[in-house]
C-alpha positions as a Markdown table, in Angstrom:
| # | Residue | x | y | z |
|---|---|---|---|---|
| 1 | Met | 10.8 | -26.7 | -14.5 |
| 2 | Gln | 14.0 | -25.4 | -13.1 |
| 3 | Leu | 15.4 | -26.6 | -9.8 |
| 4 | Lys | 17.8 | -24.4 | -7.9 |
| 5 | Lys | 19.5 | -25.0 | -4.5 |
| 6 | Leu | 20.3 | -22.3 | -2.1 |
| 7 | Glu | 22.3 | -22.9 | 1.1 |
| 8 | Leu | 20.6 | -20.8 | 3.8 |
| 9 | Lys | 22.6 | -20.1 | 7.0 |
| 10 | Asn | 22.5 | -18.6 | 10.4 |
| 11 | Ile | 25.5 | -18.2 | 12.7 |
| 12 | Tyr | 25.4 | -21.8 | 13.8 |
| 13 | Met | 24.6 | -24.0 | 10.8 |
| 14 | Ser | 23.1 | -24.2 | 7.3 |
| 15 | Ser | 20.7 | -26.3 | 5.3 |
| 16 | Asn | 19.6 | -26.6 | 1.7 |
| 17 | Cys | 16.6 | -24.8 | 0.4 |
| 18 | Tyr | 15.2 | -25.9 | -3.0 |
| 19 | Leu | 13.4 | -23.6 | -5.4 |
| 20 | Leu | 11.2 | -25.0 | -8.1 |
| 21 | Ile | 10.6 | -22.4 | -10.8 |
| 22 | Lys | 8.4 | -22.4 | -13.9 |
| 23 | Asn | 7.2 | -19.3 | -15.8 |
| 24 | Asn | 8.1 | -17.0 | -12.8 |
| 25 | Glu | 6.0 | -19.2 | -10.5 |
| 26 | Leu | 8.0 | -20.4 | -7.5 |
| 27 | Val | 7.7 | -23.2 | -4.9 |
| 28 | Val | 10.0 | -23.0 | -1.9 |
| 29 | Ile | 11.0 | -26.3 | -0.2 |
| 30 | Asp | 12.5 | -26.0 | 3.3 |
| 31 | Pro | 13.1 | -22.3 | 3.9 |
| 32 | Gly | 15.7 | -23.1 | 6.6 |
| 33 | Phe | 16.7 | -19.8 | 8.0 |
| 34 | Pro | 15.7 | -16.2 | 7.4 |
| 35 | Asp | 18.6 | -15.6 | 5.1 |
| 36 | Glu | 18.5 | -12.6 | 2.7 |
| 37 | Lys | 19.9 | -14.9 | 0.0 |
| 38 | Leu | 16.5 | -16.4 | -0.4 |
| 39 | Phe | 14.5 | -13.2 | -0.2 |
| 40 | Asn | 16.8 | -11.4 | -2.6 |
| 41 | Tyr | 16.6 | -14.2 | -5.1 |
| 42 | Ile | 12.9 | -14.1 | -5.2 |
| 43 | Lys | 12.8 | -10.3 | -5.5 |
| 44 | Asp | 15.6 | -10.0 | -8.0 |
| 45 | Asn | 14.0 | -12.6 | -10.3 |
| 46 | Asn | 10.5 | -11.2 | -9.9 |
| 47 | Leu | 9.1 | -14.5 | -8.8 |
| 48 | Lys | 5.6 | -15.2 | -7.6 |
| 49 | Leu | 5.6 | -17.5 | -4.6 |
| 50 | Asn | 3.1 | -20.3 | -5.2 |
| 51 | Lys | 3.5 | -22.6 | -2.2 |
| 52 | Ile | 5.9 | -23.6 | 0.6 |
| 53 | Ile | 6.7 | -27.2 | 1.4 |
| 54 | Leu | 8.5 | -28.6 | 4.5 |
| 55 | Thr | 10.1 | -32.0 | 4.2 |
| 56 | His | 10.1 | -32.3 | 8.0 |
| 57 | Gly | 9.8 | -30.3 | 11.2 |
| 58 | His | 13.4 | -29.8 | 12.4 |
| 59 | Tyr | 14.1 | -26.1 | 12.9 |
| 60 | Asp | 17.0 | -25.8 | 10.5 |
| 61 | His | 14.6 | -26.5 | 7.7 |
| 62 | Trp | 11.8 | -24.0 | 8.5 |
| 63 | Thr | 12.9 | -21.2 | 10.7 |
| 64 | Gly | 12.8 | -18.9 | 7.8 |
| 65 | Leu | 9.1 | -19.6 | 7.2 |
| 66 | Glu | 7.9 | -16.8 | 9.5 |
| 67 | Glu | 9.7 | -14.1 | 7.6 |
| 68 | Leu | 8.9 | -15.6 | 4.2 |
| 69 | Leu | 5.2 | -15.5 | 5.1 |
| 70 | Lys | 5.4 | -11.9 | 6.4 |
| 71 | Arg | 6.6 | -11.0 | 2.9 |
| 72 | Tyr | 4.2 | -13.3 | 1.0 |
| 73 | Pro | 1.3 | -13.7 | 3.5 |
| 74 | Asn | -1.2 | -15.5 | 1.1 |
| 75 | Thr | 1.1 | -18.4 | 0.5 |
| 76 | Lys | -0.1 | -21.9 | 1.5 |
| 77 | Val | 2.1 | -24.2 | 3.6 |
| 78 | Tyr | 2.4 | -27.9 | 3.2 |
| 79 | Ala | 3.9 | -30.0 | 6.0 |
| 80 | Ser | 3.2 | -33.1 | 8.1 |
| 81 | Thr | 1.4 | -32.5 | 11.4 |
| 82 | Leu | 3.2 | -35.7 | 12.6 |
| 83 | Asp | 6.1 | -33.3 | 13.3 |
| 84 | Asp | 4.0 | -30.9 | 15.5 |
| 85 | Tyr | 6.4 | -31.5 | 18.4 |
| 86 | Trp | 9.2 | -29.8 | 16.4 |
| 87 | Phe | 7.0 | -27.0 | 15.2 |
| 88 | Lys | 6.2 | -26.2 | 18.9 |
| 89 | Asn | 9.8 | -26.6 | 20.1 |
| 90 | Asn | 12.0 | -24.4 | 17.9 |
| 91 | Pro | 14.9 | -22.9 | 19.9 |
| 92 | Phe | 15.2 | -19.9 | 17.4 |
| 93 | Thr | 11.5 | -18.8 | 17.5 |
| 94 | Ile | 8.3 | -19.1 | 19.4 |
| 95 | Tyr | 6.4 | -18.9 | 16.0 |
| 96 | Phe | 4.1 | -21.9 | 15.4 |
| 97 | Pro | 3.4 | -22.4 | 11.7 |
| 98 | Lys | -0.1 | -22.7 | 10.4 |
| 99 | Ile | -0.2 | -25.8 | 8.2 |
| 100 | Asp | -2.7 | -25.4 | 5.4 |
| 101 | Tyr | -2.3 | -28.9 | 3.9 |
| 102 | Asp | -1.2 | -31.9 | 5.9 |
| 103 | Leu | 1.3 | -34.0 | 4.0 |
| 104 | Lys | 0.6 | -37.0 | 6.2 |
| 105 | Ser | -2.6 | -37.6 | 4.3 |
| 106 | Leu | -1.4 | -36.7 | 0.8 |
| 107 | Lys | 0.0 | -39.2 | -1.7 |
| 108 | Tyr | 0.5 | -36.8 | -4.6 |
| 109 | Leu | 1.1 | -33.1 | -4.9 |
| 110 | Glu | 0.7 | -30.8 | -7.9 |
| 111 | Ile | 3.7 | -28.5 | -8.1 |
| 112 | Leu | 3.7 | -26.0 | -11.0 |
| 113 | Asp | 1.5 | -28.3 | -13.1 |
| 114 | Glu | 3.7 | -31.4 | -12.5 |
| 115 | Ser | 2.9 | -34.3 | -10.3 |
| 116 | Phe | 5.1 | -35.2 | -7.3 |
| 117 | Glu | 4.7 | -38.3 | -5.2 |
| 118 | Val | 4.7 | -37.7 | -1.5 |
| 119 | Ile | 6.6 | -40.7 | -0.1 |
| 120 | Lys | 6.4 | -41.1 | 3.7 |
| 121 | Thr | 9.9 | -41.7 | 4.9 |
| 122 | Pro | 9.9 | -41.5 | 8.8 |
| 123 | Gly | 12.9 | -42.3 | 11.0 |
| 124 | His | 14.7 | -39.0 | 11.0 |
| 125 | Ser | 11.5 | -37.5 | 12.3 |
| 126 | Lys | 8.0 | -38.9 | 12.5 |
| 127 | Gly | 6.7 | -36.7 | 9.7 |
| 128 | Ser | 9.6 | -36.8 | 7.3 |
| 129 | Ile | 8.6 | -37.0 | 3.6 |
| 130 | Thr | 10.4 | -37.4 | 0.3 |
| 131 | Leu | 9.1 | -35.7 | -2.8 |
| 132 | Tyr | 9.5 | -37.7 | -6.0 |
| 133 | Asn | 9.4 | -36.2 | -9.5 |
| 134 | Lys | 9.1 | -39.3 | -11.7 |
| 135 | Lys | 9.2 | -37.3 | -14.9 |
| 136 | Asp | 12.6 | -35.7 | -14.2 |
| 137 | Asn | 13.8 | -38.6 | -12.1 |
| 138 | Tyr | 14.8 | -36.9 | -8.9 |
| 139 | Ile | 13.8 | -36.8 | -5.2 |
| 140 | Ile | 14.0 | -34.1 | -2.6 |
| 141 | Ser | 14.7 | -36.1 | 0.5 |
| 142 | Gly | 15.1 | -33.6 | 3.4 |
| 143 | Asp | 17.3 | -35.3 | 6.0 |
| 144 | Val | 16.5 | -38.9 | 5.1 |
| 145 | Leu | 19.3 | -39.7 | 2.8 |
| 146 | Phe | 22.6 | -37.9 | 2.2 |
| 147 | Tyr | 25.7 | -38.4 | 0.0 |
| 148 | Gly | 27.4 | -41.3 | 1.9 |
| 149 | Ser | 25.2 | -40.9 | 5.0 |
| 150 | Ile | 21.8 | -40.8 | 6.5 |
| 151 | Gly | 19.8 | -38.5 | 8.8 |
| 152 | Arg | 20.4 | -38.6 | 12.6 |
| 153 | Thr | 18.0 | -40.6 | 14.7 |
| 154 | Asp | 18.9 | -39.5 | 18.2 |
| 155 | Leu | 16.4 | -36.7 | 18.4 |
| 156 | Tyr | 12.7 | -36.9 | 19.4 |
| 157 | Gly | 10.8 | -39.1 | 16.9 |
| 158 | Gly | 13.9 | -40.5 | 15.4 |
| 159 | Asn | 14.4 | -44.3 | 15.0 |
| 160 | Phe | 17.3 | -45.9 | 13.3 |
| 161 | Asp | 15.5 | -49.1 | 12.2 |
| 162 | Ile | 12.5 | -47.1 | 10.8 |
| 163 | Leu | 14.8 | -44.8 | 8.9 |
| 164 | Lys | 16.7 | -47.7 | 7.3 |
| 165 | Asp | 13.3 | -49.2 | 6.3 |
| 166 | Ser | 12.4 | -45.9 | 4.7 |
| 167 | Ile | 15.6 | -45.8 | 2.7 |
| 168 | Tyr | 15.3 | -49.4 | 1.6 |
| 169 | Lys | 11.8 | -48.5 | 0.4 |
| 170 | Leu | 13.3 | -45.7 | -1.7 |
| 171 | Tyr | 15.9 | -48.2 | -3.1 |
| 172 | Glu | 13.1 | -50.5 | -4.0 |
| 173 | Ile | 10.8 | -48.0 | -5.9 |
| 174 | Leu | 13.5 | -45.8 | -7.4 |
| 175 | Asn | 15.9 | -46.6 | -10.2 |
| 176 | Asp | 19.7 | -46.3 | -9.8 |
| 177 | Asp | 19.9 | -43.0 | -11.8 |
| 178 | Thr | 17.4 | -41.2 | -9.6 |
| 179 | Ile | 19.1 | -38.0 | -8.3 |
| 180 | Val | 18.8 | -37.4 | -4.6 |
| 181 | Tyr | 18.7 | -33.7 | -3.5 |
| 182 | Ser | 19.4 | -33.7 | 0.2 |
| 183 | Gly | 18.7 | -31.3 | 3.1 |
| 184 | His | 22.5 | -30.8 | 3.6 |
| 185 | Gly | 25.5 | -31.2 | 1.4 |
| 186 | Asn | 25.7 | -32.3 | -2.2 |
| 187 | Glu | 23.4 | -34.3 | -4.4 |
| 188 | Thr | 23.9 | -38.0 | -5.0 |
| 189 | Lys | 22.2 | -40.9 | -6.8 |
| 190 | Ile | 20.3 | -43.9 | -5.6 |
| 191 | Gly | 22.6 | -46.4 | -7.3 |
| 192 | Phe | 25.7 | -44.9 | -5.7 |
| 193 | Glu | 24.1 | -45.0 | -2.2 |
| 194 | Lys | 23.1 | -48.6 | -2.7 |
| 195 | Lys | 26.7 | -49.6 | -3.3 |
| 196 | His | 28.6 | -47.2 | -1.1 |
| 197 | Asn | 26.4 | -45.8 | 1.8 |
| 198 | Pro | 27.9 | -47.4 | 4.9 |
| 199 | Phe | 24.5 | -47.4 | 6.7 |
| 200 | Val | 22.2 | -48.7 | 4.0 |
| 201 | Arg | 24.3 | -50.6 | 1.5 |
| 202 | Ile | 22.7 | -53.4 | -0.5 |
């Protein structure tokens, strides 16, 4: 399985969108903004969209969902309804996404014939999840953990202590070589963050 990162932008900000690709089948994780970069990549590579997964409900990670579903209307959406507040309060659109599969009740998710663990990691938002591919030893963490930083906790549903507990849980169950693909910025590794992250160092 191939993993590709696209940085999707609007005039104000950007976020990382991750594409999981296998035999021309595609899973999109966090279609942040309706950026032609994503749509062109799918079209130019003749990819078939299999499913869409949202790591959490903040608008910079799913505002592109409406346009993506217009182009691929039969695609199923996976997200946590614990973040419904954010799905209803997006400053860039009045569109409310239909969630086909609620991640708050799923422990594992089959993605292109591979098993991903759905780790509940609240604190940045109530419904934040982290996807863990044990086989290839990486996580897609949304805005839970960044290179040298952590997600903000000052917005609705955020809680600094809960977020720290979520990250310490990741530290406990993942090995030091596990790659962290974050919602913003560059990737990192669990071992590096354990030693150097100023918020959650052990």
